[in-house]
C-alpha positions in Angstrom: -15.1 -12.8 114.0 -18.1 -12.6 111.8 -17.0 -9.2 110.6 -13.5 -10.5 109.7 -15.1 -13.4 107.7 -17.3 -11.0 105.9 -14.4 -8.8 105.0 -12.5 -11.8 103.8 -15.4 -12.9 101.6 -15.8 -9.4 100.2 -12.0 -9.3 99.4 -12.2 -12.6 97.6 -15.2 -11.5 95.6 -13.4 -8.3 94.5 -10.3 -10.4 93.5 -12.5 -12.7 91.5 -14.1 -9.7 89.7 -10.7 -8.3 88.9 -9.5 -11.6 87.6 -12.6 -11.9 85.5 -12.1 -8.5 84.1 -8.5 -9.2 83.3 -9.4 -12.5 81.6 -12.1 -10.7 79.5 -9.6 -8.0 78.6 -7.1 -10.7 77.6 -9.7 -12.5 75.5 -10.8 -9.2 73.8 -7.2 -8.2 73.3 -6.2 -11.5 71.8 -9.3 -11.3 69.6 -8.4 -7.8 68.4 -4.8 -8.9 67.8 -6.1 -11.8 65.8 -8.4 -9.5 63.8 -5.5 -7.1 63.2 -3.1 -9.9 62.2 -5.8 -11.3 59.8 -6.4 -7.9 58.3 -2.7 -7.3 57.8 -2.3 -10.7 56.2 -5.3 -10.0 53.9 -3.8 -6.6 53.1 -0.5 -8.2 52.1 -2.3 -10.8 50.1 -4.5 -8.2 48.3 -1.5 -6.0 47.6 0.4 -8.9 46.2 -2.5 -10.0 44.0 -2.9 -6.4 42.7 0.9 -6.3 42.1 0.7 -9.6 40.2 -2.2 -8.4 38.1 -0.4 -5.2 37.3 2.7 -7.2 36.3 0.5 -9.3 34.0 -1.0 -6.2 32.4 2.5 -4.8 32.0 3.6 -8.0 30.3 0.6 -7.8 28.0 1.5 -4.2 27.1 5.1 -5.2 26.4 4.0 -8.1 24.2 1.8 -5.8 22.1 4.6 -3.3 21.8 7.0 -5.9 20.7 4.6 -7.3 18.1 4.0 -3.8 16.6 7.7 -3.1 16.6 8.3 -6.3 14.7 5.7 -5.2 12.1 7.3 -1.8 11.8 10.8 -3.2 11.3 9.5 -5.9 9.0 11.0 -8.6 11.2 7.7 -10.5 11.8 8.1 -14.2 11.7 5.3 -16.7 12.6 7.9 -19.2 13.5 9.6 -17.0 16.0 6.8 -15.1 17.8 7.7 -13.0 20.9 8.0 -14.6 24.3 9.8 -13.8 27.6 10.2 -15.6 30.9 10.3 -14.0 34.4 11.3 -10.5 33.2 11.8 -8.3 36.2 9.8 -5.0 36.4 12.1 -2.1 37.5 11.7 -0.8 41.0 9.1 -3.4 42.1 9.4 -7.0 43.3 7.4 -8.4 40.4 8.0 -10.3 37.2 6.0 -11.2 34.1 6.2 -13.9 31.5 4.3 -14.0 28.2 3.9 -16.3 25.2 2.4 -15.5 21.7 0.9 -18.3 19.7 -0.7 -18.5 16.4 -3.8 -20.4 15.3 -6.1 -20.3 12.3 -9.9 -19.7 12.5 -12.5 -21.6 10.7 -12.8 -18.8 8.1 -9.1 -19.0 7.4 -7.9 -15.9 9.3 -4.8 -15.9 11.4 -5.5 -15.5 15.1 -2.7 -14.6 17.6 -3.2 -15.4 21.3 -1.2 -13.8 24.1 -1.0 -15.5 27.5 0.7 -13.4 30.1 1.4 -14.3 33.8 2.5 -11.8 36.4 4.0 -12.8 39.7 4.5 -10.9 43.0 5.7 -12.9 46.0 3.7 -16.2 46.3 0.9 -14.8 44.1 0.4 -14.8 40.4 -2.3 -13.7 37.9 -2.8 -14.6 34.3 -4.4 -12.6 31.5 -5.2 -13.7 28.0 -6.2 -12.0 24.8 -6.7 -12.9 21.2 -6.3 -10.6 18.2 -6.0 -10.5 14.5 -3.4 -8.6 12.5 -4.9 -5.4 11.1 -3.3 -3.6 8.2 -3.3 0.1 7.5 -5.7 -0.5 4.6 -8.8 -1.7 6.5 -10.7 1.1 4.8 -11.2 1.5 1.1 -10.7 5.2 1.5 -9.9 6.9 4.8 -9.0 10.6 5.3 -8.0 12.8 8.2 -10.0 15.6 6.7 -12.4 16.0 3.7 -13.6 13.2 1.5 -15.3 14.5 -1.7 -17.0 12.3 -4.2 -18.4 14.0 -7.3 -21.4 12.9 -9.4 -21.1 9.6 -11.2 -18.6 8.1 -8.8 -18.9 4.4 -7.8 -17.1 2.9 -4.8 -17.3 -0.9 -4.4 -15.2 -4.0 -3.7 -14.4 -6.0 -6.8 -13.3 -9.2 -5.0 -15.7 -9.4 -2.0 -16.8 -12.8 -0.7 -20.1 -13.4 0.9 -18.6 -13.8 4.4 -16.4 -10.7 4.1 -17.3 -7.6 6.2 -18.8 -4.7 4.4 -16.6 -2.2 2.5 -15.9 0.9 4.6 -14.9 4.5 3.7 -14.5 7.1 6.4 -13.0 10.2 7.8 -11.5 11.1 11.2 -13.2 14.5 11.0 -16.4 15.4 12.8 -16.8 18.7 10.9 -20.0 19.4 9.0 -19.8 18.3 5.4 -16.4 16.6 5.8 -17.8 13.9 3.6 -19.6 15.1 0.4 -21.4 12.6 -1.8 -23.1 14.2 -4.8 -26.1 13.0 -6.8 -25.3 9.8 -8.7 -22.6 8.6 -6.2 -22.9 5.0 -5.3 -21.2 3.7 -2.2 -21.6 -0.1 -1.9 -20.7 -0.3 1.8 -20.6 1.7 5.1 -19.6 5.3 5.7 -17.9 6.0 9.0 -17.3 9.4 10.6 -15.0 10.4 13.4 -15.6 9.4 17.0 -18.5 11.3 18.5 -19.6 12.7 15.1 -23.1 12.9 13.8 -23.3 11.2 10.4 -26.2 13.4 9.4 -24.0 16.4 10.0 -20.7 15.1 8.8 -22.0 13.5 5.6 -23.4 16.0 3.1 -26.2 14.9 0.7 -26.8 11.4 2.1 -30.2 11.6 0.6 -28.8 12.1 -2.9 -26.1 9.5 -2.8 -26.8 5.7 -2.8 -25.3 4.3 0.3 -26.1 0.5 0.5 -24.6 0.1 4.0 -24.9 2.0 7.2 -23.6 5.4 8.4 -22.2 5.7 11.9 -19.4 7.2 14.1 -16.3 5.2 14.8 -15.8 4.0 18.3 -12.1 4.8 18.3 -9.7 7.0 16.3 -8.3 5.2 13.3 -4.5 5.4 13.8 -2.4 6.6 10.8 1.2 5.8 11.9 4.2 7.7 10.4 5.9 6.1 7.4 9.2 4.7 8.3 11.7 4.3 5.5 13.8 1.1 5.8 17.2 2.0 7.2 19.1 0.3 4.4 17.4 2.7 1.9 18.1 5.7 4.0 21.8 4.8 4.2 22.1 4.3 0.5 24.0 6.8 -1.7 21.5 8.6 -4.0 21.5 7.6 -7.6 20.5 11.1 -8.5 17.4 11.8 -10.7 15.8 9.6 -13.2 15.0 11.9 -16.1 14.9 9.5 -19.1 13.9 5.9 -19.8 15.5 3.5 -17.4 15.2 0.0 -15.9 15.0 -0.5 -12.1 16.0 -4.0 -11.0 17.1 -3.5 -7.5 16.6 -1.3 -4.4 17.7 2.2 -4.9 17.6 5.8 -3.6 16.8 8.7 -5.9 16.7 12.5 -5.5 13.6 12.5 -7.8 12.0 10.9 -10.7 11.1 13.6 -13.3 9.9 12.4 -16.6 7.6 15.4 -16.9 10.1 17.8 -18.4 12.3 20.3 -16.6 15.6 22.0 -17.2 17.8 19.6 -19.1 15.0 17.3 -20.1 12.8 17.3 -23.2 9.1 17.6 -22.4 8.1 16.6 -25.9 9.4 13.0 -25.7 8.0 10.2 -23.7 10.0 8.0 -21.3 9.4 4.8 -19.5 10.8 3.5 -16.3 10.7 -0.3 -16.4 10.5 -2.3 -13.1 11.4 -5.9 -13.8 12.0 -7.3 -10.3 10.6 -7.0 -6.7 12.1 -3.8 -5.6 11.8 -1.0 -3.0 12.9 2.6 -3.8 13.2 5.7 -1.8 12.6 9.0 -3.7 13.5 11.9 -1.5 11.9 14.5 -3.8 9.0 14.5 -6.4 7.8 11.9 -8.8 6.6 13.5 -12.0 5.2 11.7 -15.1 4.4 13.9 -18.1 2.2 13.2 -21.1 2.8 9.6 -22.3 5.5 8.9 -19.6 5.1 5.6 -17.7 6.4 3.6 -14.8 5.8 0.0 -15.9 5.7 -2.8 -13.4 6.2 -6.1 -15.2 3.9 -9.1 -14.6 6.5 -10.9 -12.4 7.6 -7.8 -10.5 6.5 -5.5 -7.7 7.3 -2.0 -6.6 7.2 -0.2 -3.2 7.9 3.5 -3.3 8.7 5.7 -0.3 8.1 9.2 -1.5 9.4 12.3 0.2 8.0 14.8 -2.3 4.8 15.1 -4.3 3.4 12.8 -7.0 2.2 14.2 -10.4 0.8 12.0 -13.1 -0.1 14.2 -16.1 -2.5 13.6 -19.0 -1.7 10.3 -20.7 1.0 9.5 -18.1 0.6 6.3 -16.0 1.9 4.1 -13.3 1.1 0.9 -15.2 0.9 -2.2 -12.9 0.8 -5.0 -15.4 0.3 -7.6 -12.6 -3.2 -6.1 -12.0 -2.7 -6.9 -8.4 -2.9 -3.8 -6.1 -0.6 -5.5 -3.6 2.2 -5.3 -6.1 2.3 -1.5 -6.1 2.5 0.4 -2.8 3.2 4.1 -2.5 4.0 5.5 1.0 4.1 9.2 1.3 6.3 10.7 4.0 5.1 13.7 6.1 6.7 15.9 3.4 4.5 14.4 0.7 1.6 16.9 0.5 -0.1 16.2 -2.8 -0.8 13.4 -5.3 -2.5 14.3 -8.5 -3.6 11.7 -11.1 -4.7 13.7 -14.2 -4.6 10.7 -16.5 -7.6 8.8 -17.6 -6.2 5.3 -17.2 -6.5 2.5 -14.6 -4.4 2.3 -11.4 -3.8 -0.9 -9.5 -2.1 -0.1 -6.2 -2.3 1.0 -2.6 -1.6 4.6 -1.5 -0.7 5.5 2.1 0.0 9.2 2.5 -1.7 10.6 5.6 -0.3 14.1 5.0 -1.2 14.3 1.3 -4.2 15.6 -0.6 -5.1 13.0 -3.2 -7.0 14.0 -6.3 -8.3 11.6 -8.9 -9.4 13.4 -12.1 -12.0 12.5 -14.8 -12.3 8.9 -16.0 -9.7 7.5 -13.7 -10.3 4.0 -12.2 -8.5 2.9 -9.1 -8.2 -0.7 -7.8 -6.8 -0.8 -4.3 -7.0 1.5 -1.3 -6.2 5.0 -0.3 -5.3 6.6 3.1 -4.8 10.4 2.8 -5.2 13.7 4.4 -8.0 14.5 2.0 -9.5 12.8 -1.1 -11.2 14.2 -4.1 -12.6 11.9 -6.8 -14.0 13.5 -9.9 -16.8 12.7 -12.3 -16.7 9.1 -13.8 -13.7 8.3 -11.6 -14.5 4.9 -10.1 -12.9 3.2 -7.1 -12.7 -0.5 -6.5 -11.5 -1.7 -3.2 -9.2 -4.7 -2.9 -10.5 -6.8 0.0 -7.2 -8.6 0.1 
């Protein structure tokens, strides 16, 4: 009897142990399942948050792209700035929305703010940025290669205010001696070399030239976008070649402008092309001005030239901007524009953007404006005055 009772107690104890073990395993299992479920939920949340942030970044990239395209196509309008709502990103379950707004800073500069929100599932992320419009003429002189300044050259800003940033000239190159500044050269501003370059190596004769600002490498590559001729000019029927005196009052396309003398033209007479309105022209070939020949921009006019060939201004020739406002004369050299020579001793008011051209200013030539070129050579007594506007 006692033995049977003992066996019964031992069996009950074993059963209790088994039940306890089962309960512990259930508790641990449920705990592990809870942890697994929590981790899966956190993973879903994290992936959705990452997807939302990627969507916001995608929207920001799209906004910047759209703004730059508007500038390229000249459709920019402060009253109709880019915006989209819930644009679907292909192949993913995410959307983005962005809004561009304009404000004016205390110093009078226009500031554009982009607010972009990306959504993925129940999650969303918002990114913001603020930027100012930057033109292609942020440098007084900028070259992709060599920049040579001969003795007696002065580079300064003629309309610089006290709160304006310093004038800059620079090169994309990091080659030794890419910038040469001879004795007697005065640069009233900063000199910038290509990213990663050593100013002491890239700038030759820094001890001889007077540089009032600093010398340093650029943090980023200065972009020189391709010149895009407005489509309406490309589609025009060419008016041929201007070879004698003429008046330009409206947009036009020409094979060339050749007042410098060639077959069929008299090199001994002077001619004048008079611009009496605000016009754009596309010259697919060269623009040549011989001795005494002029392109004259009247005080109430402006001229934008898209140049497919080269530019030659001979002794006593001139592109005479009577407005004395560099913004009223802009010359854009296409990739086939490889040289611009100013041999005259006059004064030029204008901006030149020709990233594939070698620009050469000869003796006693004064330039008010800005130049972007493949290379730049300024001779003795040829002074350069940057337009801060």
